[in-house]
ROFI-229381 format. One record per atom (N, C-alpha, C, O): y, z, x; residue in three letters. Coordinates in steps of 0.05 Angstrom, whole numbers, plus 5000, padded with zeros to 4 digits. Each point is the difference from the previous one (the first is absolute). Example, Ala and Ser with C-alpha at 12.3 -4.5 7.8 and 13.67 -1.06 7.14 Angstrom:
BEGIN
488651565264ALA/502450004982ALA/502450005018ALA/500050135021ALA/502149734972SER/502450015016SER/502250144985SER/502250045010SER/
END
This chain:
BEGIN
436074875386UNK/500050054971UNK/498050234993UNK/500650164983UNK/497149855030UNK/498150214996UNK/501250275006UNK/499550194985UNK/502049835037UNK/501250255007UNK/502050094979UNK/500250244994UNK/501449574996UNK/502050064980UNK/498750104974UNK/500950194988UNK/496849695004UNK/498650094976UNK/498850275004UNK/500150174982UNK/498849885042UNK/498950265006UNK/502150224999UNK/499650224990UNK/502749715021UNK/502350205000UNK/500950064972UNK/500550234993UNK/499649564990UNK/500850044972UNK/498050174985UNK/500850174984UNK/496649795022UNK/497950164987UNK/500250295008UNK/499750184984UNK/500949875042UNK/500350285009UNK/502350134986UNK/499850234992UNK/502449635005UNK/502450124986UNK/499350074971UNK/500850214991UNK/497749614996UNK/499350064972UNK/498250254999UNK/500450174982UNK/497849855036UNK/498250235000UNK/501450265007UNK/499450214990UNK/502649775028UNK/501650245007UNK/501650104976UNK/500250244995UNK/500949574990UNK/501550074976UNK/498150124979UNK/500750204987UNK/496949685010UNK/498150114981UNK/499350295008UNK/499650174982UNK/500149885044UNK/499450265009UNK/502150214994UNK/499450234996UNK/503149685002UNK/502250184993UNK/500050064970UNK/500850224992UNK/498449594992UNK/500150024971UNK/497550124988UNK/500150184983UNK/497649735027UNK/497550084988UNK/498650215018UNK/499849965024UNK/499350264965UNK/498650205016UNK/497349895010UNK/498849834986UNK/500450265037UNK/497449915010UNK/498150235002UNK/500950245000UNK/496649705002UNK/498050215004UNK/498649965026UNK/500449805014UNK/497950394993UNK/498449995024UNK/498449745000UNK/498849934980UNK/501149935043UNK/498549755001UNK/497050044997UNK/498649814992UNK/500550435013UNK/497150054999UNK/499150114973UNK/497849944991UNK/503950224996UNK/499050144976UNK/502150004977UNK/499450114979UNK/502949775025UNK/502149984980UNK/501450274994UNK/501350024979UNK/498450185038UNK/501550254996UNK/502949935000UNK/501049865018UNK/500650234961UNK/502849914998UNK/501750095023UNK/499650205013UNK/502449634992UNK/502250075018UNK/499250055029UNK/501150185013UNK/496949684997UNK/499250025028UNK/498949745009UNK/498849854985UNK/501650095041UNK/499149755011UNK/497050025006UNK/498549824992UNK/500650395021UNK/497250055006UNK/499750305000UNK/501050135018UNK/497649974962UNK/499850294997UNK/498450135023UNK/498549865013UNK/501850404992UNK/498550135021UNK/497049964999UNK/498749965020UNK/500250054956UNK/497149974997UNK/499149725009UNK/498049985014UNK/503449824977UNK/499349735008UNK/500549945029UNK/498549875013UNK/503750244997UNK/500649975029UNK/497850135017UNK/499349915021UNK/499650324969UNK/497950145015UNK/497549835003UNK/498550035019UNK/501049804961UNK/497749825002UNK/500149805022UNK/498049885008UNK/504450085003UNK/500449835023UNK/499950155026UNK/500849895021UNK/498250354978UNK/499650165025UNK/497150085003UNK/499350205012UNK/498949644976UNK/497150055001UNK/498749775015UNK/499049814987UNK/501150195040UNK/499249775016UNK/497249894993UNK/498150154995UNK/501749595005UNK/497549864996UNK/499549845026UNK/501749865010UNK/495950165000UNK/499349865025UNK/498049774994UNK/498250034984UNK/502349755029UNK/498349764996UNK/499149905027UNK/501549995019UNK/495949934983UNK/499049885025UNK/501649755005UNK/500349834983UNK/500650145042UNK/501549765008UNK/499449955030UNK/501750055016UNK/496049854990UNK/499249975028UNK/501649805016UNK/499949995024UNK/501749844962UNK/501749815015UNK/502450145013UNK/501449875016UNK/499050384978UNK/502250165012UNK/499050195020UNK/497650085000UNK/504150005019UNK/499250185022UNK/498950274989UNK/498150115011UNK/503250004968UNK/499150254989UNK/497549984984UNK/498750204994UNK/500549564999UNK/497649964984UNK/500250064971UNK/498049994985UNK/504350085006UNK/500450064971UNK/502949964993UNK/501850005017UNK/498649964957UNK/502749984989UNK/500550244983UNK/498150144991UNK/504549925004UNK/500750244985UNK/501949934977UNK/501749835003UNK/497850294974UNK/501849964977UNK/501050274990UNK/498750215004UNK/503649794984UNK/501250254990UNK/498450134978UNK/499950244998UNK/498849604985UNK/498550114978UNK/498349794987UNK/500149765007UNK/498250324974UNK/498249814987UNK/501549834979UNK/501850104986UNK/497449655012UNK/501349824981UNK/498950044972UNK/498449844990UNK/502450384998UNK/499050084974UNK/502250134984UNK/501950105012UNK/498049894962UNK/501750154982UNK/503049975007UNK/501049785001UNK/500450455002UNK/502949995005UNK/500849845026UNK/502149885000UNK/496250145020UNK/500649855025UNK/499949704994UNK/501849855009UNK/496250064976UNK/499949724993UNK/502449914983UNK/501149795006UNK/499650374974UNK/502349934984UNK/502649995016UNK/501749834995UNK/498650365023UNK/502450005017UNK/500249755017UNK/502149885002UNK/495750045011UNK/500149775018UNK/500349744984UNK/501349825010UNK/497650164966UNK/500449774984UNK/502949974991UNK/501149795000UNK/500250444993UNK/502850004993UNK/501749915024UNK/502049864996UNK/497250225027UNK/501649945025UNK/499749715008UNK/502049865004UNK/495550054998UNK/499649735012UNK/500049784980UNK/500849775006UNK/498450284969UNK/499849794980UNK/502250004980UNK/500549804987UNK/500950435011UNK/502250024980UNK/502750075014UNK/501950084987UNK/498149895039UNK/502550025016UNK/501550264996UNK/502550004998UNK/496150225001UNK/501350264997UNK/500850095029UNK/498650165012UNK/503649744997UNK/500950045028UNK/500850295005UNK/500250085024UNK/500450074956UNK/500750285004UNK/497650155012UNK/500450215012UNK/497249684986UNK/497650135011UNK/499849955030UNK/498250125013UNK/503449714999UNK/499949965029UNK/500150265015UNK/498550055019UNK/503350134973UNK/500550255015UNK/497650194998UNK/499050085021UNK/500049994955UNK/497750184999UNK/497549885012UNK/498350155012UNK/501349594986UNK/497649885012UNK/500349995030UNK/498050045014UNK/504449904996UNK/500450025028UNK/499650285011UNK/498950035022UNK/501950174962UNK/499650285008UNK/497050065002UNK/499150135019UNK/499349774962UNK/497150055000UNK/498749885025UNK/498350125012UNK/502649644995UNK/498849875023UNK/501050135026UNK/498550005020UNK/503950114980UNK/501050155023UNK/498350255004UNK/499450075023UNK/499950074956UNK/498350245002UNK/497349935011UNK/498950145017UNK/499949634974UNK/497549915010UNK/500249945030UNK/498250065016UNK/503949814992UNK/500549935028UNK/500150255017UNK/498850015022UNK/502750194969UNK/500350255015UNK/497350145003UNK/499450115021UNK/499049884958UNK/497350125001UNK/498349865020UNK/498450125015UNK/501849624986UNK/498449845019UNK/500850085029UNK/498250035017UNK/504350004988UNK/500950075027UNK/499150295006UNK/499250055023UNK/501050134958UNK/499250275004UNK/497150035008UNK/499250185015UNK/499149634975UNK/497250015006UNK/499449925029UNK/497850065010UNK/504149805003UNK/499749945028UNK/498549745006UNK/500149905022UNK/498549994958UNK/498349765005UNK/501749765006UNK/499349835016UNK/503050144970UNK/501749775004UNK/501049985029UNK/499849795013UNK/501150444997UNK/501150005028UNK/497849945020UNK/500549885021UNK/497150214974UNK/497849965019UNK/499249715001UNK/498749915020UNK/502049934960UNK/499349715000UNK/502349825008UNK/499649765001UNK/502750355005UNK/502249835009UNK/499449885027UNK/499250145018UNK/501149594984UNK/499549875026UNK/502250085020UNK/502250064992UNK/497249935033UNK/501950075021UNK/501849775007UNK/499949895022UNK/501950044959UNK/501949795005UNK/502850125002UNK/501050134982UNK/500249845041UNK/502650135005UNK/502149884981UNK/500349764997UNK/501250424991UNK/502349924984UNK/499349834976UNK/501749854990UNK/495850165001UNK/499249844977UNK/500150174975UNK/498550194997UNK/503349754985UNK/500250164975UNK/497649944982UNK/498749795002UNK/500750394980UNK/498049954979UNK/501349814980UNK/502250044990UNK/496449745004UNK/500949814980UNK/498950084973UNK/497550024997UNK/504250024984UNK/499150064973UNK/500249734985UNK/502149904994UNK/495650004999UNK/499849724989UNK/499250024970UNK/497750074994UNK/504049854988UNK/499249994972UNK/498049784995UNK/500249785011UNK/497850274973UNK/498149794992UNK/501649794984UNK/501750074984UNK/497849685022UNK/501649794987UNK/499349954971UNK/497750044991UNK/504349884994UNK/499649914972UNK/500049695000UNK/501149875018UNK/497750024962UNK/500149714997UNK/502849914993UNK/501650154989UNK/499149605018UNK/502649894992UNK/500650034970UNK/502350064992UNK/495749904992UNK/500350024971UNK/500850294993UNK/501850044983UNK/496950165028UNK/500650284994UNK/502850075010UNK/501450154986UNK/499449755037UNK/502750055010UNK/502149884981UNK/502050134995UNK/497549644995UNK/501949884981UNK/500150154974UNK/502250044989UNK/495650055002UNK/499950154974UNK/501450275002UNK/501550084982UNK/498150065040UNK/501250265004UNK/502949985009UNK/501650184995UNK/499149615019UNK/502649985011UNK/500550165025UNK/502350045008UNK/495650075003UNK/500250165025UNK/497350045012UNK/497949964987UNK/502050135038UNK/497650095013UNK/499750304993UNK/501350165014UNK/497149914967UNK/500050274989UNK/499050215020UNK/500650244996UNK/497949685024UNK/499050195019UNK/502050085021UNK/499750205015UNK/502549654987UNK/502050065021UNK/501150285000UNK/500150135021UNK/500749984955UNK/501050285000UNK/498050215010UNK/500850195014UNK/496749784978UNK/498150205008UNK/499249975029UNK/499450195014UNK/500549564996UNK/499649955028UNK/502250125017UNK/499550125021UNK/503049864969UNK/502350125014UNK/499750305001UNK/500750135019UNK/498249994959UNK/499650295000UNK/498050095021UNK/500350205012UNK/497649644991UNK/498050065020UNK/501249985028UNK/499650185017UNK/501849614989UNK/501349975026UNK/502050235005UNK/500250105022UNK/501349974957UNK/501950225003UNK/498650275007UNK/501050155016UNK/496749904971UNK/498550245005UNK/499050015029UNK/500250205013UNK/498749574996UNK/499149995028UNK/502250065019UNK/499750145020UNK/502649744975UNK/502450045017UNK/500950295000UNK/500550115021UNK/499550014955UNK/500950284998UNK/498050195015UNK/500850225008UNK/496849694994UNK/497950165014UNK/499849945029UNK/498150085014UNK/503849764996UNK/500249965029UNK/498749755011UNK/499849975024UNK/499249854958UNK/498849755009UNK/502049774995UNK/501650024982UNK/498149775034UNK/501649764995UNK/498549824980UNK/497749945004UNK/503749984975UNK/498749844979UNK/502149824987UNK/502350084996UNK/496849684997UNK/501749814986UNK/498349864979UNK/497649965004UNK/503749954974UNK/498649834981UNK/500049725010UNK/502049895009UNK/495749984990UNK/499749735009UNK/498749834979UNK/497750054991UNK/503749745000UNK/498849824979UNK/498549785014UNK/500749765000UNK/497150325012UNK/498449825018UNK/498049834985UNK/499149805010UNK/500350274965UNK/497849864985UNK/501149844977UNK/502050084987UNK/496749715007UNK/500649834976UNK/497449954986UNK/497850005012UNK/502449944962UNK/497749934983UNK/500449724990UNK/502149934990UNK/495949915014UNK/500149724992UNK/497549924984UNK/497950125003UNK/502449684980UNK/497749874989UNK/498750124976UNK/497949904991UNK/503250334997UNK/498950114976UNK/502250034980UNK/502450015007UNK/496950024968UNK/502050004979UNK/501450274997UNK/502350024991UNK/496450195016UNK/501150274997UNK/498250215012UNK/497849935010UNK/503150324990UNK/498450225011UNK/499850214978UNK/501850174998UNK/496149834987UNK/499750174977UNK/497750195004UNK/497949935010UNK/502550334982UNK/497850195002UNK/497949964978UNK/497950125001UNK/502749704980UNK/498149954979UNK/498749725002UNK/499049904980UNK/501249985043UNK/499149725003UNK/497049995006UNK/499249965023UNK/499150094957UNK/497149975004UNK/498850245014UNK/501350205004UNK/496249765003UNK/498550215014UNK/500450005029UNK/501849875011UNK/496550295003UNK/500250035029UNK/499849735015UNK/501649945017UNK/496349914976UNK/499649745014UNK/502249804993UNK/500849855018UNK/500150154957UNK/502249824993UNK/502550075015UNK/501449825009UNK/499250444992UNK/502450095014UNK/499949925030UNK/502049905011UNK/495750145001UNK/499749935028UNK/500449705005UNK/501349925020UNK/497549924962UNK/500349715004UNK/502849904996UNK/500949815013UNK/500650334969UNK/502849924995UNK/501750055025UNK/501749835007UNK/497950395006UNK/501850085022UNK/499149895027UNK/501649965018UNK/495849984984UNK/498949925026UNK/501549755011UNK/500249804987UNK/500750235037UNK/501449785014UNK/502849944991UNK/501249825010UNK/499950344971UNK/502649954990UNK/502250155014UNK/502449944996UNK/496950265020UNK/502050165014UNK/500249915029UNK/498049985014UNK/504449984995UNK/500449905028UNK/502550145012UNK/501750104986UNK/498449895040UNK/502350115015UNK/502249785001UNK/499449775006UNK/503050314989UNK/502349815003UNK/500049885028UNK/499450145020UNK/501349614982UNK/500049875026UNK/502150135018UNK/499749995025UNK/502450134964UNK/502050125017UNK/499450285008UNK/501550125016UNK/496350004974UNK/499450285006UNK/498750025027UNK/498349845008UNK/502650365007UNK/498850075026UNK/498850274998UNK/501450214999UNK/495949805002UNK/498650254994UNK/498350105023UNK/498950224998UNK/500949645024UNK/498150075021UNK/500550285010UNK/502150075010UNK/495850094988UNK/500150285010UNK/501350204982UNK/500050245007UNK/501249684971UNK/501450194983UNK/498050154982UNK/498249884988UNK/502150395010UNK/498550154980UNK/501249954972UNK/502449974997UNK/495950014983UNK/500949914974UNK/498850184978UNK/497750065000UNK/504050014981UNK/499250124975UNK/500549804977UNK/502249904998UNK/495750044987UNK/500349824977UNK/500650184975UNK/498750204996UNK/503249714988UNK/500750154975UNK/499449824976UNK/500949774999UNK/497650344982UNK/499449854976UNK/500550184976UNK/500450245002UNK/499649644974UNK/500450164976UNK/497450124990UNK/499850244996UNK/498249594998UNK/497550094989UNK/497749885015UNK/499949755004UNK/498250415005UNK/497649905012UNK/497949984978UNK/499350204988UNK/499849565007UNK/498049964979UNK/497349955014UNK/498450185003UNK/501149575006UNK/497549945014UNK/500350045030UNK/498050015014UNK/504450014996UNK/500550015028UNK/500449735013UNK/500449985024UNK/499449804960UNK/500249735011UNK/502749955013UNK/500249885022UNK/502050214965UNK/502649955011UNK/500450135027UNK/500949875019UNK/498650394983UNK/500550145025UNK/498149905022UNK/500749995023UNK/496949934969UNK/498149895020UNK/501149745012UNK/499949955024UNK/501149874958UNK/501149755010UNK/502550045016UNK/500549865020UNK/501150344972UNK/502450075016UNK/499250085029UNK/501149915019UNK/496950274983UNK/499150105026UNK/498949775017UNK/500649995024UNK/497949844964UNK/498949785016UNK/502249815010UNK/499949915023UNK/502050024960UNK/502249835008UNK/501650125023UNK/500749875019UNK/499950394978UNK/501650145020UNK/498550025026UNK/501249975022UNK/496250084977UNK/498450025024UNK/499849735015UNK/500349995024UNK/499449804960UNK/499949735013UNK/502649945014UNK/500149855020UNK/502150264970UNK/502649955013UNK/500650195023UNK/502250005011UNK/495950174996UNK/500350185022UNK/501050284993UNK/500450165018UNK/500049894956UNK/500950264992UNK/497750205000UNK/497749935004UNK/503050334991UNK/498050215001UNK/500350164974UNK/501450204999UNK/497249714979UNK/500250144975UNK/498750275001UNK/497650035005UNK/504050184989UNK/499150275001UNK/498550084974UNK/497750095001UNK/503749884977UNK/498950064974UNK/501849884978UNK/502149895006UNK/497050134970UNK/501649914977UNK/500650244982UNK/498350174996UNK/504249844995UNK/500950214982UNK/500749874973UNK/501449805000UNK/497750324979UNK/500549894973UNK/500950234981UNK/499650235006UNK/501649694973UNK/500950194980UNK/497650104983UNK/500050224991UNK/498049615005UNK/497750074983UNK/497649845009UNK/500349785011UNK/497450334983UNK/497549855004UNK/498350014975UNK/499750224987UNK/499249555005UNK/498349994977UNK/497450165005UNK/499250025024UNK/499550094956UNK/497750175004UNK/497849875018UNK/498850145015UNK/500849604982UNK/497949875015UNK/500849965029UNK/498349935017UNK/504250134991UNK/500949955027UNK/498850185020UNK/500249955024UNK/498550274967UNK/498850185020UNK/497549885013UNK/498950115019UNK/500249654971UNK/497849875013UNK/500749735012UNK/498349845005UNK/504450125000UNK/500949755012UNK/498949975028UNK/499950195015UNK/499349574992UNK/499149955027UNK/501449755011UNK/499549925023UNK/
END
């Protein structure tokens, strides 16, 4: 029933898109999905300390401010699925830059025939029901596709689940509150086999770093090798995440 309702909602929104003009998700410039100026803000990498990963840092496409913030809220909280493509493109550009720097390849473990697993950060069951989909899947697929196009073997792996919290919100209290909400709630699926696999975690917004840190710890305990986390945006305080 949930799938049928979600499908009906998509159809309504597609019809609305044909009838009603839309503006840029970031600045409301008429007749564009994401204008060049707002898209450019997603090509200003932000680095965050992330010692739980092999690279020691996480990377985001841009700062979670202004037009970038409005764009991501429209995408994840208001189901603007048309943004899947430009946001996937932004994350693909970030992935290509990471490879061009050479650090990712230098940290790959020597496991024969082991593809890079692109693992979306999990959403709570409540968030999945509200959105009607796993919203990170399209951008994770874009990352895996970029890696493949650049000559590496990569697949999307839904290895992580989130349990025991009501939701995953960027506005849920301060740093300590956010950390306590997420702590211990992320686990590896019992059916996942991760031993020896290099892993990239994909998230939407890095706020305190609690989510990606818990992801890395769960993956490491399961024998995986978390390389780094890639996100669409990082909140200003994220440059001091530990």
